[in-house]
N, CA, C, O and CB atoms as a CASP TS submission, in Angstrom:
PFRMAT TS
TARGET T0000
AUTHOR 0000-0000-0000
METHOD Language model
MODEL 1
PARENT N/A
ATOM      1  N   MET     1      -5.946  30.599  16.522  1.00  0.00           N
ATOM      2  CA  MET     1      -6.956  29.574  16.631  1.00  0.00           C
ATOM      3  C   MET     1      -7.112  29.217  18.106  1.00  0.00           C
ATOM      4  O   MET     1      -6.138  29.149  18.856  1.00  0.00           O
ATOM      5  CB  MET     1      -6.586  28.326  15.778  1.00  0.00           C
ATOM      6  N   ASP     2      -8.314  29.000  18.485  1.00  0.00           N
ATOM      7  CA  ASP     2      -8.612  28.661  19.871  1.00  0.00           C
ATOM      8  C   ASP     2      -8.092  27.258  20.181  1.00  0.00           C
ATOM      9  O   ASP     2      -8.184  26.357  19.347  1.00  0.00           O
ATOM     10  CB  ASP     2     -10.135  28.754  20.145  1.00  0.00           C
ATOM     11  N   ILE     3      -7.554  27.082  21.369  1.00  0.00           N
ATOM     12  CA  ILE     3      -6.960  25.794  21.745  1.00  0.00           C
ATOM     13  C   ILE     3      -8.001  24.679  21.769  1.00  0.00           C
ATOM     14  O   ILE     3      -7.681  23.533  21.453  1.00  0.00           O
ATOM     15  CB  ILE     3      -6.288  25.902  23.112  1.00  0.00           C
ATOM     16  N   SER     4      -9.235  24.995  22.136  1.00  0.00           N
ATOM     17  CA  SER     4     -10.279  23.959  22.165  1.00  0.00           C
ATOM     18  C   SER     4     -10.630  23.493  20.749  1.00  0.00           C
ATOM     19  O   SER     4     -10.916  22.314  20.540  1.00  0.00           O
ATOM     20  CB  SER     4     -11.544  24.490  22.877  1.00  0.00           C
ATOM     21  N   LYS     5     -10.610  24.412  19.774  1.00  0.00           N
ATOM     22  CA  LYS     5     -10.862  24.030  18.380  1.00  0.00           C
ATOM     23  C   LYS     5      -9.724  23.155  17.862  1.00  0.00           C
ATOM     24  O   LYS     5      -9.958  22.194  17.128  1.00  0.00           O
ATOM     25  CB  LYS     5     -11.026  25.287  17.486  1.00  0.00           C
ATOM     26  N   LEU     6      -8.512  23.485  18.239  1.00  0.00           N
ATOM     27  CA  LEU     6      -7.364  22.704  17.816  1.00  0.00           C
ATOM     28  C   LEU     6      -7.437  21.280  18.374  1.00  0.00           C
ATOM     29  O   LEU     6      -7.200  20.310  17.653  1.00  0.00           O
ATOM     30  CB  LEU     6      -6.067  23.385  18.259  1.00  0.00           C
ATOM     31  N   ILE     7      -7.760  21.167  19.642  1.00  0.00           N
ATOM     32  CA  ILE     7      -7.888  19.844  20.267  1.00  0.00           C
ATOM     33  C   ILE     7      -9.049  19.080  19.644  1.00  0.00           C
ATOM     34  O   ILE     7      -8.950  17.871  19.435  1.00  0.00           O
ATOM     35  CB  ILE     7      -8.091  19.974  21.796  1.00  0.00           C
ATOM     36  N   SER     8     -10.131  19.759  19.349  1.00  0.00           N
ATOM     37  CA  SER     8     -11.284  19.117  18.720  1.00  0.00           C
ATOM     38  C   SER     8     -10.939  18.588  17.336  1.00  0.00           C
ATOM     39  O   SER     8     -11.324  17.471  16.989  1.00  0.00           O
ATOM     40  CB  SER     8     -12.451  20.096  18.627  1.00  0.00           C
ATOM     41  N   ARG     9     -10.229  19.360  16.552  1.00  0.00           N
ATOM     42  CA  ARG     9      -9.833  18.920  15.215  1.00  0.00           C
ATOM     43  C   ARG     9      -8.855  17.749  15.276  1.00  0.00           C
ATOM     44  O   ARG     9      -8.970  16.806  14.493  1.00  0.00           O
ATOM     45  CB  ARG     9      -9.209  20.079  14.442  1.00  0.00           C
ATOM     46  N   MET    10      -7.909  17.799  16.186  1.00  0.00           N
ATOM     47  CA  MET    10      -6.961  16.691  16.326  1.00  0.00           C
ATOM     48  C   MET    10      -7.680  15.416  16.758  1.00  0.00           C
ATOM     49  O   MET    10      -7.390  14.336  16.243  1.00  0.00           O
ATOM     50  CB  MET    10      -5.860  17.049  17.341  1.00  0.00           C
ATOM     51  N   THR    11      -8.610  15.534  17.692  1.00  0.00           N
ATOM     52  CA  THR    11      -9.369  14.377  18.146  1.00  0.00           C
ATOM     53  C   THR    11     -10.197  13.789  17.010  1.00  0.00           C
ATOM     54  O   THR    11     -10.259  12.570  16.852  1.00  0.00           O
ATOM     55  CB  THR    11     -10.276  14.760  19.316  1.00  0.00           C
ATOM     56  N   GLN    12     -10.828  14.647  16.221  1.00  0.00           N
ATOM     57  CA  GLN    12     -11.623  14.182  15.095  1.00  0.00           C
ATOM     58  C   GLN    12     -10.739  13.490  14.058  1.00  0.00           C
ATOM     59  O   GLN    12     -11.112  12.446  13.523  1.00  0.00           O
ATOM     60  CB  GLN    12     -12.379  15.353  14.456  1.00  0.00           C
ATOM     61  N   TYR    13      -9.589  14.057  13.776  1.00  0.00           N
ATOM     62  CA  TYR    13      -8.657  13.484  12.800  1.00  0.00           C
ATOM     63  C   TYR    13      -8.207  12.089  13.222  1.00  0.00           C
ATOM     64  O   TYR    13      -8.196  11.161  12.414  1.00  0.00           O
ATOM     65  CB  TYR    13      -7.438  14.398  12.625  1.00  0.00           C
ATOM     66  N   ILE    14      -7.839  11.950  14.480  1.00  0.00           N
ATOM     67  CA  ILE    14      -7.373  10.664  14.992  1.00  0.00           C
ATOM     68  C   ILE    14      -8.510   9.660  15.068  1.00  0.00           C
ATOM     69  O   ILE    14      -8.318   8.493  14.725  1.00  0.00           O
ATOM     70  CB  ILE    14      -6.735  10.836  16.366  1.00  0.00           C
ATOM     71  N   SER    15      -9.684  10.080  15.507  1.00  0.00           N
ATOM     72  CA  SER    15     -10.804   9.140  15.619  1.00  0.00           C
ATOM     73  C   SER    15     -11.270   8.662  14.246  1.00  0.00           C
ATOM     74  O   SER    15     -11.668   7.506  14.108  1.00  0.00           O
ATOM     75  CB  SER    15     -11.972   9.790  16.368  1.00  0.00           C
ATOM     76  N   GLU    16     -11.229   9.525  13.225  1.00  0.00           N
ATOM     77  CA  GLU    16     -11.595   9.089  11.872  1.00  0.00           C
ATOM     78  C   GLU    16     -10.592   8.064  11.346  1.00  0.00           C
ATOM     79  O   GLU    16     -10.978   7.110  10.671  1.00  0.00           O
ATOM     80  CB  GLU    16     -11.670  10.299  10.916  1.00  0.00           C
ATOM     81  N   ALA    17      -9.316   8.256  11.648  1.00  0.00           N
ATOM     82  CA  ALA    17      -8.307   7.292  11.221  1.00  0.00           C
ATOM     83  C   ALA    17      -8.517   5.948  11.915  1.00  0.00           C
ATOM     84  O   ALA    17      -8.421   4.903  11.271  1.00  0.00           O
ATOM     85  CB  ALA    17      -6.895   7.827  11.510  1.00  0.00           C
ATOM     86  N   VAL    18      -8.797   5.957  13.196  1.00  0.00           N
ATOM     87  CA  VAL    18      -9.029   4.724  13.948  1.00  0.00           C
ATOM     88  C   VAL    18     -10.278   4.019  13.430  1.00  0.00           C
ATOM     89  O   VAL    18     -10.287   2.795  13.294  1.00  0.00           O
ATOM     90  CB  VAL    18      -9.167   5.023  15.458  1.00  0.00           C
ATOM     91  N   MET    19     -11.328   4.776  13.141  1.00  0.00           N
ATOM     92  CA  MET    19     -12.552   4.160  12.614  1.00  0.00           C
ATOM     93  C   MET    19     -12.293   3.534  11.249  1.00  0.00           C
ATOM     94  O   MET    19     -12.844   2.477  10.942  1.00  0.00           O
ATOM     95  CB  MET    19     -13.684   5.201  12.513  1.00  0.00           C
ATOM     96  N   ARG    20     -11.479   4.159  10.443  1.00  0.00           N
ATOM     97  CA  ARG    20     -11.189   3.605   9.122  1.00  0.00           C
ATOM     98  C   ARG    20     -10.339   2.339   9.227  1.00  0.00           C
ATOM     99  O   ARG    20     -10.539   1.393   8.466  1.00  0.00           O
ATOM    100  CB  ARG    20     -10.476   4.646   8.254  1.00  0.00           C
ATOM    101  N   ILE    21      -9.407   2.320  10.152  1.00  0.00           N
ATOM    102  CA  ILE    21      -8.551   1.138  10.327  1.00  0.00           C
ATOM    103  C   ILE    21      -9.363  -0.057  10.811  1.00  0.00           C
ATOM    104  O   ILE    21      -9.188  -1.167  10.308  1.00  0.00           O
ATOM    105  CB  ILE    21      -7.413   1.438  11.321  1.00  0.00           C
ATOM    106  N   PHE    22     -10.244   0.153  11.776  1.00  0.00           N
ATOM    107  CA  PHE    22     -10.963  -0.952  12.395  1.00  0.00           C
ATOM    108  C   PHE    22     -12.359  -1.178  11.831  1.00  0.00           C
ATOM    109  O   PHE    22     -13.120  -1.969  12.388  1.00  0.00           O
ATOM    110  CB  PHE    22     -11.061  -0.718  13.856  1.00  0.00           C
ATOM    111  N   ALA    23     -12.711  -0.511  10.755  1.00  0.00           N
ATOM    112  CA  ALA    23     -14.017  -0.723  10.116  1.00  0.00           C
ATOM    113  C   ALA    23     -13.997  -2.038   9.343  1.00  0.00           C
ATOM    114  O   ALA    23     -12.930  -2.529   8.977  1.00  0.00           O
ATOM    115  CB  ALA    23     -14.376   0.464   9.168  1.00  0.00           C
ATOM    116  N   PRO    24     -15.168  -2.602   9.097  1.00  0.00           N
ATOM    117  CA  PRO    24     -15.206  -3.817   8.274  1.00  0.00           C
ATOM    118  C   PRO    24     -14.656  -3.525   6.876  1.00  0.00           C
ATOM    119  O   PRO    24     -14.755  -2.405   6.375  1.00  0.00           O
ATOM    120  CB  PRO    24     -16.653  -4.370   8.179  1.00  0.00           C
ATOM    121  N   ASN    25     -14.086  -4.539   6.271  1.00  0.00           N
ATOM    122  CA  ASN    25     -13.504  -4.360   4.945  1.00  0.00           C
ATOM    123  C   ASN    25     -14.583  -4.067   3.917  1.00  0.00           C
ATOM    124  O   ASN    25     -15.661  -4.661   3.942  1.00  0.00           O
ATOM    125  CB  ASN    25     -12.710  -5.599   4.537  1.00  0.00           C
ATOM    126  N   ASP    26     -14.282  -3.151   3.018  1.00  0.00           N
ATOM    127  CA  ASP    26     -15.185  -2.870   1.907  1.00  0.00           C
ATOM    128  C   ASP    26     -14.489  -3.194   0.583  1.00  0.00           C
ATOM    129  O   ASP    26     -14.828  -2.644  -0.464  1.00  0.00           O
ATOM    130  CB  ASP    26     -15.649  -1.388   1.936  1.00  0.00           C
ATOM    131  N   ASP    27     -13.524  -4.083   0.653  1.00  0.00           N
ATOM    132  CA  ASP    27     -12.805  -4.491  -0.542  1.00  0.00           C
ATOM    133  C   ASP    27     -13.712  -5.360  -1.413  1.00  0.00           C
ATOM    134  O   ASP    27     -14.571  -6.083  -0.908  1.00  0.00           O
ATOM    135  CB  ASP    27     -11.508  -5.250  -0.169  1.00  0.00           C
ATOM    136  N   ALA    28     -13.511  -5.278  -2.703  1.00  0.00           N
ATOM    137  CA  ALA    28     -14.339  -6.043  -3.638  1.00  0.00           C
ATOM    138  C   ALA    28     -13.549  -7.213  -4.220  1.00  0.00           C
ATOM    139  O   ALA    28     -13.608  -7.462  -5.424  1.00  0.00           O
ATOM    140  CB  ALA    28     -14.858  -5.134  -4.771  1.00  0.00           C
ATOM    141  N   TYR    29     -12.819  -7.926  -3.383  1.00  0.00           N
ATOM    142  CA  TYR    29     -12.051  -9.070  -3.852  1.00  0.00           C
ATOM    143  C   TYR    29     -12.988 -10.244  -4.122  1.00  0.00           C
ATOM    144  O   TYR    29     -13.967 -10.417  -3.397  1.00  0.00           O
ATOM    145  CB  TYR    29     -10.968  -9.461  -2.823  1.00  0.00           C
ATOM    146  N   PRO    30     -12.716 -11.052  -5.144  1.00  0.00           N
ATOM    147  CA  PRO    30     -13.555 -12.224  -5.386  1.00  0.00           C
ATOM    148  C   PRO    30     -13.371 -13.265  -4.281  1.00  0.00           C
ATOM    149  O   PRO    30     -12.318 -13.321  -3.646  1.00  0.00           O
ATOM    150  CB  PRO    30     -13.230 -12.841  -6.755  1.00  0.00           C
ATOM    151  N   LEU    31     -14.362 -14.059  -4.063  1.00  0.00           N
ATOM    152  CA  LEU    31     -14.338 -15.045  -2.986  1.00  0.00           C
ATOM    153  C   LEU    31     -13.754 -16.379  -3.434  1.00  0.00           C
ATOM    154  O   LEU    31     -14.133 -17.421  -2.901  1.00  0.00           O
ATOM    155  CB  LEU    31     -15.736 -15.257  -2.448  1.00  0.00           C
ATOM    156  N   ILE    32     -12.844 -16.372  -4.396  1.00  0.00           N
ATOM    157  CA  ILE    32     -12.304 -17.618  -4.927  1.00  0.00           C
ATOM    158  C   ILE    32     -10.979 -18.006  -4.300  1.00  0.00           C
ATOM    159  O   ILE    32     -10.454 -19.078  -4.602  1.00  0.00           O
ATOM    160  CB  ILE    32     -12.137 -17.508  -6.408  1.00  0.00           C
ATOM    161  N   GLY    33     -10.428 -17.179  -3.446  1.00  0.00           N
ATOM    162  CA  GLY    33      -9.202 -17.526  -2.747  1.00  0.00           C
ATOM    163  C   GLY    33      -7.954 -17.010  -3.435  1.00  0.00           C
ATOM    164  O   GLY    33      -8.017 -16.201  -4.361  1.00  0.00           O
ATOM    165  N   VAL    34      -6.833 -17.493  -2.965  1.00  0.00           N
ATOM    166  CA  VAL    34      -5.531 -17.061  -3.467  1.00  0.00           C
ATOM    167  C   VAL    34      -5.279 -17.700  -4.826  1.00  0.00           C
ATOM    168  O   VAL    34      -5.541 -18.887  -5.023  1.00  0.00           O
ATOM    169  CB  VAL    34      -4.399 -17.427  -2.469  1.00  0.00           C
ATOM    170  N   GLN    35      -4.770 -16.910  -5.755  1.00  0.00           N
ATOM    171  CA  GLN    35      -4.477 -17.411  -7.088  1.00  0.00           C
ATOM    172  C   GLN    35      -3.009 -17.790  -7.183  1.00  0.00           C
ATOM    173  O   GLN    35      -2.166 -17.097  -6.614  1.00  0.00           O
ATOM    174  CB  GLN    35      -4.838 -16.366  -8.157  1.00  0.00           C
ATOM    175  N   PRO    36      -2.678 -18.863  -7.881  1.00  0.00           N
ATOM    176  CA  PRO    36      -1.278 -19.257  -8.036  1.00  0.00           C
ATOM    177  C   PRO    36      -0.535 -18.287  -8.949  1.00  0.00           C
ATOM    178  O   PRO    36      -1.138 -17.634  -9.800  1.00  0.00           O
ATOM    179  CB  PRO    36      -1.181 -20.683  -8.593  1.00  0.00           C
ATOM    180  N   PHE    37       0.760 -18.203  -8.766  1.00  0.00           N
ATOM    181  CA  PHE    37       1.598 -17.345  -9.592  1.00  0.00           C
ATOM    182  C   PHE    37       1.766 -17.995 -10.953  1.00  0.00           C
ATOM    183  O   PHE    37       2.119 -19.171 -11.042  1.00  0.00           O
ATOM    184  CB  PHE    37       2.975 -17.090  -8.924  1.00  0.00           C
ATOM    185  N   THR    38       1.515 -17.233 -12.022  1.00  0.00           N
ATOM    186  CA  THR    38       1.614 -17.783 -13.371  1.00  0.00           C
ATOM    187  C   THR    38       2.592 -17.005 -14.235  1.00  0.00           C
ATOM    188  O   THR    38       2.610 -17.197 -15.451  1.00  0.00           O
ATOM    189  CB  THR    38       0.253 -17.797 -14.029  1.00  0.00           C
ATOM    190  N   GLY    39       3.400 -16.139 -13.654  1.00  0.00           N
ATOM    191  CA  GLY    39       4.329 -15.324 -14.421  1.00  0.00           C
ATOM    192  C   GLY    39       5.670 -15.993 -14.618  1.00  0.00           C
ATOM    193  O   GLY    39       5.886 -17.126 -14.189  1.00  0.00           O
ATOM    194  N   ASP    40       6.560 -15.286 -15.264  1.00  0.00           N
ATOM    195  CA  ASP    40       7.911 -15.786 -15.495  1.00  0.00           C
ATOM    196  C   ASP    40       8.775 -15.521 -14.275  1.00  0.00           C
ATOM    197  O   ASP    40       8.670 -14.459 -13.661  1.00  0.00           O
ATOM    198  CB  ASP    40       8.532 -15.137 -16.746  1.00  0.00           C
ATOM    199  N   ILE    41       9.613 -16.454 -13.920  1.00  0.00           N
ATOM    200  CA  ILE    41      10.514 -16.319 -12.782  1.00  0.00           C
ATOM    201  C   ILE    41      11.759 -15.563 -13.227  1.00  0.00           C
ATOM    202  O   ILE    41      12.325 -15.854 -14.280  1.00  0.00           O
ATOM    203  CB  ILE    41      10.890 -17.711 -12.195  1.00  0.00           C
ATOM    204  N   TYR    42      12.177 -14.604 -12.434  1.00  0.00           N
ATOM    205  CA  TYR    42      13.364 -13.805 -12.730  1.00  0.00           C
ATOM    206  C   TYR    42      14.599 -14.608 -12.358  1.00  0.00           C
ATOM    207  O   TYR    42      14.735 -15.042 -11.214  1.00  0.00           O
ATOM    208  CB  TYR    42      13.337 -12.448 -11.968  1.00  0.00           C
ATOM    209  N   HIS    43      15.495 -14.808 -13.305  1.00  0.00           N
ATOM    210  CA  HIS    43      16.698 -15.596 -13.083  1.00  0.00           C
ATOM    211  C   HIS    43      17.937 -14.722 -12.918  1.00  0.00           C
ATOM    212  O   HIS    43      19.044 -15.255 -12.843  1.00  0.00           O
ATOM    213  CB  HIS    43      16.900 -16.560 -14.227  1.00  0.00           C
ATOM    214  N   GLY    44      17.797 -13.450 -12.860  1.00  0.00           N
ATOM    215  CA  GLY    44      18.932 -12.562 -12.683  1.00  0.00           C
ATOM    216  C   GLY    44      19.516 -12.134 -14.028  1.00  0.00           C
ATOM    217  O   GLY    44      19.148 -12.658 -15.079  1.00  0.00           O
ATOM    218  N   LYS    45      20.418 -11.188 -13.968  1.00  0.00           N
ATOM    219  CA  LYS    45      21.076 -10.688 -15.165  1.00  0.00           C
ATOM    220  C   LYS    45      22.202 -11.614 -15.562  1.00  0.00           C
ATOM    221  O   LYS    45      23.082 -11.911 -14.754  1.00  0.00           O
ATOM    222  CB  LYS    45      21.601  -9.271 -14.949  1.00  0.00           C
ATOM    223  N   THR    46      22.181 -12.063 -16.779  1.00  0.00           N
ATOM    224  CA  THR    46      23.282 -12.844 -17.329  1.00  0.00           C
ATOM    225  C   THR    46      23.649 -12.267 -18.688  1.00  0.00           C
ATOM    226  O   THR    46      22.922 -11.424 -19.213  1.00  0.00           O
ATOM    227  CB  THR    46      22.905 -14.354 -17.445  1.00  0.00           C
ATOM    228  N   ALA    47      24.737 -12.695 -19.256  1.00  0.00           N
ATOM    229  CA  ALA    47      25.202 -12.164 -20.525  1.00  0.00           C
ATOM    230  C   ALA    47      24.228 -12.498 -21.663  1.00  0.00           C
ATOM    231  O   ALA    47      24.091 -11.722 -22.608  1.00  0.00           O
ATOM    232  CB  ALA    47      26.592 -12.712 -20.841  1.00  0.00           C
ATOM    233  N   ASP    48      23.559 -13.637 -21.575  1.00  0.00           N
ATOM    234  CA  ASP    48      22.653 -14.013 -22.658  1.00  0.00           C
ATOM    235  C   ASP    48      21.272 -13.367 -22.538  1.00  0.00           C
ATOM    236  O   ASP    48      20.457 -13.497 -23.451  1.00  0.00           O
ATOM    237  CB  ASP    48      22.505 -15.510 -22.695  1.00  0.00           C
ATOM    238  N   ASN    49      20.991 -12.669 -21.423  1.00  0.00           N
ATOM    239  CA  ASN    49      19.704 -11.969 -21.269  1.00  0.00           C
ATOM    240  C   ASN    49      19.721 -10.598 -21.918  1.00  0.00           C
ATOM    241  O   ASN    49      18.657  -9.990 -22.040  1.00  0.00           O
ATOM    242  CB  ASN    49      19.352 -11.828 -19.796  1.00  0.00           C
ATOM    243  N   TRP    50      20.849 -10.080 -22.335  1.00  0.00           N
ATOM    244  CA  TRP    50      20.931  -8.735 -22.891  1.00  0.00           C
ATOM    245  C   TRP    50      20.391  -8.794 -24.233  1.00  0.00           C
ATOM    246  O   TRP    50      20.347  -7.778 -24.926  1.00  0.00           O
ATOM    247  CB  TRP    50      22.340  -8.178 -22.901  1.00  0.00           C
TER
END
């Protein structure tokens, strides 16, 4: 493989990663904020949990 093609591919690979990291978010999270935890709290293993 030609060295210029190798450098070109590496540059493209790195620039695509940087663009993806610093691009605006495209997440589809609802705009309602953080939700409180509603699950059961883990109390550890005890003899009566078996």
